[in-house]
C-alpha positions in Angstrom: 20.3 -4.2 24.3 18.8 -1.2 25.3 16.3 0.8 22.9 18.5 3.7 23.0 21.4 1.6 21.7 19.7 -0.1 18.8 19.0 1.0 15.2 15.9 2.7 14.6 14.7 0.6 11.1 11.3 2.2 11.1 10.0 5.5 12.5 6.5 6.5 11.4 5.6 10.4 12.4 2.1 12.1 12.4 1.3 9.8 9.7 -2.4 9.6 7.9 -3.9 8.3 5.1 -7.1 10.2 3.3 -9.4 8.4 0.5 -11.8 10.2 -1.3 -14.7 8.4 -1.4 -15.9 9.0 -5.2 -18.6 6.3 -6.5 -16.4 6.3 -9.8 -12.8 5.9 -11.4 -14.3 8.5 -13.7 -15.5 10.4 -10.6 -11.9 10.3 -9.3 -10.4 11.9 -12.7 -13.1 15.0 -12.6 -11.8 15.9 -9.0 -8.0 16.5 -10.1 -9.9 19.4 -11.9 -13.0 20.3 -10.8 -14.4 21.3 -7.0 -16.2 17.9 -5.8 -17.7 17.3 -2.2 -17.1 13.7 -2.6 -17.1 12.1 1.5 -13.4 11.7 2.7 -12.4 8.6 5.0 -8.9 8.7 6.8 -8.0 4.6 7.3 -4.9 6.0 9.0 -5.3 9.3 11.8 -2.0 10.2 13.3 -0.1 7.3 13.8 3.4 7.6 15.6 5.8 4.5 16.3 9.3 3.2 16.3 10.4 -0.1 15.1 14.1 -1.3 16.2 16.6 -3.1 14.8 15.8 -7.1 15.4 12.3 -6.4 16.7 9.4 -8.0 15.3 6.4 -5.9 15.8 2.8 -7.5 15.5 0.0 -5.2 14.0 -3.4 -6.0 15.6 -7.1 -4.7 14.7 -10.5 -5.3 13.7 -11.0 -5.3 9.9 -10.9 -1.7 8.5 -9.1 -0.2 11.4 -5.9 0.6 8.9 -3.7 -2.1 9.5 -3.1 -3.1 5.8 -3.1 0.7 4.7 -0.3 1.4 7.6 1.7 -1.6 6.1 1.3 -0.8 2.8 2.7 2.7 3.3 5.8 1.2 5.5 6.7 -0.9 2.7 6.3 2.2 0.0 3.5 0.7 -1.8 1.6 3.7 -0.5 2.2 7.4 -0.3 1.2 8.6 3.2 -1.4 11.8 2.7 0.6 13.6 5.5 3.6 13.0 8.3 7.0 11.7 7.6 8.1 7.5 7.5 11.6 7.2 8.1 12.9 3.7 6.8 16.6 2.6 7.4 16.5 -0.6 5.1 15.3 -2.7 2.3 12.0 -3.2 3.1 9.8 -6.8 1.5 6.5 -7.3 1.7 4.5 -10.3 1.8 0.7 -10.2 1.0 -1.5 -12.0 -1.6 -1.1 -10.4 -4.8 1.5 -8.4 -3.7 3.4 -7.6 -6.5 2.1 -10.7 -8.6 0.8 -10.1 -12.5 -2.1 -12.4 -12.9 -1.1 -12.7 -16.7 2.3 -14.2 -16.2 3.5 -17.6 -14.7 4.2 -18.2 -11.5 8.3 -19.0 -12.5 8.2 -15.2 -14.5 6.6 -13.5 -11.5 9.9 -15.0 -9.0 11.9 -13.4 -11.9 10.2 -10.1 -12.0 9.7 -9.4 -8.4 13.2 -10.5 -7.9 14.5 -8.0 -10.1 12.3 -5.1 -8.6 13.5 -5.9 -5.3 17.4 -5.8 -6.4 18.9 -8.9 -7.1 20.4 -9.2 -10.6 19.8 -12.4 -13.4 22.4 -14.3 -12.1 21.5 -14.4 -8.2 17.9 -15.4 -9.4 18.8 -17.7 -11.3 20.5 -19.3 -8.4 17.9 -19.1 -6.3 15.2 -20.2 -8.5 14.6 -23.8 -7.6 14.6 -23.1 -4.0 12.2 -20.4 -4.0 10.2 -22.7 -6.5 10.8 -25.5 -3.9 10.0 -24.0 -1.0 6.6 -23.0 -2.7 5.4 -26.2 -3.3 4.2 -25.0 -6.2 5.6 -28.2 -8.1 4.4 -27.8 -12.5 1.9 -25.1 -11.6 5.1 -23.0 -11.4 4.7 -22.5 -14.8 1.1 -21.7 -14.7 -0.5 -18.1 -15.0 -1.0 -17.0 -11.9 -4.4 -15.9 -12.7 -5.5 -19.4 -12.1 -3.9 -19.9 -8.6 -6.0 -20.0 -5.5 -5.4 -17.2 -3.0 -3.4 -20.0 -1.2 -0.8 -20.6 -3.6 -0.6 -17.3 -4.6 0.3 -16.9 -1.0 2.9 -19.3 -1.1 4.1 -17.9 -4.1 4.4 -14.4 -2.9 6.1 -15.5 0.9 8.3 -17.8 -1.1 9.9 -14.8 -3.5 10.0 -12.3 -0.2 11.9 -14.6 2.2 14.7 -15.6 -0.4 15.3 -11.6 -1.4 17.2 -11.7 2.0 15.3 -8.0 3.2 16.4 -6.6 6.6 12.9 -5.6 7.2 10.4 -8.2 6.7 6.4 -7.2 6.5 3.9 -9.9 6.5 0.2 -8.9 6.0 -2.0 -11.8 6.5 -0.5 -13.8 3.9 0.0 -16.9 6.4 -4.1 -16.7 7.1 -5.0 -18.3 4.0 -2.0 -21.4 3.4 -2.2 -24.6 4.8 -1.1 -25.5 8.1 2.1 -27.5 7.1 3.1 -24.6 4.7 2.2 -21.9 8.1 4.1 -23.8 10.1 7.1 -23.6 7.8 6.6 -19.9 6.9 6.6 -19.4 10.7 9.9 -21.5 11.0 11.1 -19.5 8.5 10.2 -16.0 10.1 11.7 -17.5 13.5 15.2 -17.7 11.1 15.1 -14.3 10.5 14.2 -13.5 13.8 17.6 -15.1 14.7 19.3 -12.7 12.0 18.4 -9.6 13.7 15.8 -8.7 10.9 12.9 -6.2 12.0 9.9 -8.0 11.0 6.1 -6.8 11.2 2.9 -9.2 11.7 -0.1 -8.7 10.7 -2.2 -11.7 11.9 -5.8 -11.9 13.1 -4.5 -15.1 14.8 -3.5 -13.7 18.2 -1.6 -17.2 19.0 0.8 -16.2 16.6 1.0 -13.0 17.6 1.6 -14.2 21.5 4.3 -17.0 20.0 6.3 -14.4 17.7 5.9 -10.6 18.5 8.2 -8.7 20.6 5.8 -5.8 20.9 2.5 -5.0 19.3 0.5 -2.0 17.7 -2.9 -2.0 18.4 -4.8 -0.4 15.4 -8.1 1.2 16.0 -10.4 2.5 13.5 -7.2 4.4 11.7 -5.3 5.2 15.5 -3.1 3.8 17.5 -5.4 2.4 20.6 -1.8 1.1 22.3 1.7 -0.2 21.7 3.8 -1.9 23.7 5.0 -5.4 24.9 3.1 -7.8 23.7 1.6 -9.9 26.9 0.3 -6.4 28.2 -1.3 -5.1 24.9 -2.8 -8.7 24.1 -4.4 -8.9 27.6 -6.1 -5.3 26.6 -6.8 -6.4 23.7 -8.3 -9.7 24.6 -10.4 -7.7 26.8 -11.7 -5.2 24.7 -12.6 -8.5 22.1 -14.7 -9.5 24.8 -16.6 -6.7 26.2 -17.1 -5.5 22.6 -18.7 -9.3 22.2 -21.3 -8.7 24.8 -22.6 -5.9 22.9 -25.8 -6.2 21.5 -26.0 -6.1 17.8 -27.8 -2.6 17.6 -24.8 -1.4 20.6 -22.5 -3.0 18.1 -23.3 -1.2 14.9 -23.7 1.5 17.0 -20.1 1.9 18.2 -19.1 1.1 14.6 -21.0 4.0 13.1 -19.7 6.5 15.7 -16.0 5.5 14.9 -16.6 5.7 11.4 -18.2 9.1 11.6 -15.4 10.1 13.4 -12.9 8.8 10.4 -15.0 11.0 7.7 -15.0 13.8 10.2 -11.2 14.2 11.2 -8.9 17.0 10.1 -5.1 17.9 10.5 -6.1 20.5 12.5 -8.0 17.6 15.2 -4.7 16.2 14.7 -2.8 18.9 15.6 -4.7 20.0 18.6 -4.8 16.0 19.6 -0.6 16.2 19.5 -0.2 19.8 21.5 -2.4 17.5 24.2 0.0 14.7 24.4 3.0 16.9 24.2 1.7 18.9 27.3 0.9 15.9 29.4 4.1 14.5 28.3 6.0 17.6 29.6 4.1 18.7 32.6 3.8 21.8 31.1 0.7 23.5 30.3 2.1 26.6 28.1 4.6 24.8 25.6 6.9 27.6 23.8 5.9 28.3 20.3 9.1 27.2 18.5 7.3 23.6 19.6 3.9 24.3 18.7 5.6 26.0 15.5 6.9 22.2 14.9 4.2 20.1 15.5 2.1 22.3 13.5 4.3 21.6 10.5 5.1 18.1 10.9 1.0 17.6 11.7 0.4 19.2 8.2 2.9 18.4 6.3 0.9 17.2 3.4 3.0 15.2 0.3 0.6 16.1 -2.0 -2.0 19.2 -2.9 -5.8 18.6 -2.5 -6.0 20.2 -5.8 -4.2 20.6 -8.8 -3.0 24.0 -9.3 -4.6 25.6 -12.7 -0.6 25.5 -13.8 -0.9 21.8 -13.8 -4.2 21.2 -15.2 -3.0 23.4 -18.2 0.3 21.1 -18.6 -2.1 17.8 -18.5 -4.7 19.6 -20.9 -2.0 20.2 -23.2 -0.1 17.1 -23.0 -3.8 15.1 -23.4 -4.0 16.9 -26.5 -0.6 16.3 -28.1 -0.9 12.8 -27.7 -4.5 12.6 -29.5 -3.1 14.6 -31.7 -0.1 12.4 -32.1 -2.2 9.1 -32.1 -4.6 10.6 -34.9 -2.0 11.4 -37.4 -0.5 8.4 -36.8 -3.2 5.7 -37.3 -5.3 8.4 -39.6 -2.2 8.7 -41.8 -2.9 12.1 -42.2 -0.3 14.3 -43.2 0.9 18.3 -41.8 -0.2 19.4 -44.7 -3.9 17.7 -44.5 -4.0 18.8 -41.1 -3.5 22.4 -41.6 -5.7 22.5 -44.4 -8.6 20.0 -43.0 -8.1 20.1 -39.1 -11.5 18.6 -38.8 -10.0 15.5 -40.7 -8.8 14.6 -36.8 -12.0 14.0 -35.9 -14.1 13.1 -39.3 -11.6 10.6 -40.7 -13.0 8.0 -37.5 -16.3 7.7 -39.6 -16.8 4.1 -40.3 -16.7 4.6 -43.8 -13.2 6.4 -43.7 -11.9 3.7 -41.1 -12.8 1.2 -43.9 -10.8 2.9 -47.0 -7.9 3.3 -44.3 -8.0 -0.2 -44.0 -8.5 -1.0 -48.0 -5.5 1.4 -48.6 -3.4 -0.1 -45.9 -4.4 -3.5 -47.7 -3.2 -2.9 -50.2 0.0 -1.1 -49.6 0.5 -4.3 -47.7 -0.3 -6.6 -51.0 1.9 -4.3 -53.0 5.2 -4.7 -50.5 5.0 -8.2 -51.0 
């Protein structure tokens, strides 16, 4: 079936993802309120692609190329900084730890994740034994997931996802940590999905698996699409890149990586706009584009999903909510009446002293004893 006759299941347009490299979580919180100069890092820089119904697309690239970040955005787990991702269907991400709660058992995680994916309790009950059997976890299914190995977590996540019948399946290196027997069974399940006409994204460092499974390959390179096309064509180019890179000296490899990392830090949406204009001129063969096309490209490339800084109004509302939360918590925990607070507002602070807390504990204990 020609591409134009197939339904587009996923369309990414000018997608970016920026991270602020703040040293600590508290520094990240401060950046919401105050102007900071933390370095920026663009993990994904202007990605465009379309995935059609029934197509299997492999995502390849070196470590840190943005493969997992891109797939998390497709799955809806991480929002893009700018650009648009159009999804026509239900997605399910299979990745180590994806959606799993460490303090819950494997069985409890099956129910929780399946409910989050839209299944009813009755449907989960009907599939529970089948999911457990496929996972090969045996008695470990009733142990807390935090005690699982990476391979066990991968087995559980894969088993849950493939039994919820998604029409867009995202496998993010989840098979790389499993044993050979489970991997073969998992690949057979993916092939079964291929026969059913599902759309599959397959992130893997196993080039043999990529050549076996993929219809097309998306080669990510330091946040950008280096190449996207038929599997054999892209993989031949990727193999040549790997060979050429390995032939470089250690110093040359470091220089190569540092140049691209610097480009990721210095990237801007204006740069994306200029590159997009250049690509459009090449496609159309026109050195001068109509004003409406340039305006459309500018809006698409600069379409941020969140503000870089919070507005004064946003900050004020947050501060008020925080103060209100603290006030209510103090009132409840310290057992203060409104009359006491109005007459002695300092008690909201001073009553947290060790002596006052001890007095409060004694008072509560006395109340408990009298109630009994």
